[in-house]
C-alpha positions in Angstrom: 116.0 85.5 106.2 112.7 84.2 105.1 111.5 85.9 107.9 112.3 89.5 107.0 111.1 88.3 103.0 108.0 87.6 104.6 107.6 90.7 106.4 108.4 92.8 103.6 106.4 91.0 101.6 103.3 91.5 103.2 104.3 95.1 104.4 104.3 95.8 100.6 100.8 94.3 100.5 99.7 96.1 103.1 100.6 99.4 101.5 99.4 99.1 98.5 96.5 97.8 99.3 96.1 101.2 102.0 97.4 103.5 99.0 94.3 101.8 96.8 91.6 102.4 100.0 93.3 106.1 99.9 92.8 107.1 96.1 89.2 105.6 96.9 89.7 102.4 95.0 87.8 100.4 97.8 87.5 96.5 95.9 91.1 97.1 94.8 92.1 97.6 98.6 89.9 94.8 99.5 91.7 92.1 96.5 95.4 93.5 97.9 94.4 93.0 101.5 93.0 89.5 100.6 95.9 88.3 98.3 98.4 89.9 101.5 96.6 87.3 103.6 96.9 84.4 101.0 100.7 84.7 100.1 101.6 84.6 104.0 99.4 81.7 104.7 101.4 80.1 101.7 104.6 81.0 102.7 104.2 79.8 106.3 102.7 76.8 105.4 105.1 76.0 102.6 108.3 77.2 105.7 106.3 74.4 108.3 106.6 71.6 105.3 109.8 72.4 104.8 110.7 72.4 108.2 108.8 68.7 108.6 110.7 67.4 105.4 113.8 67.7 107.2 113.2 66.1 110.6 
């Protein structure tokens, strides 16, 4: 379930980024892409830390 939420969030951010780029707002697109990558990284780090604590 967490994987589905993660991929949905990443997809939503990338779609918003593409929309900004298509409308001519390149800095907004770059900002959203960076936010998307950071969010994905934070999510995976959170999940990996949670599994290590359980072991």
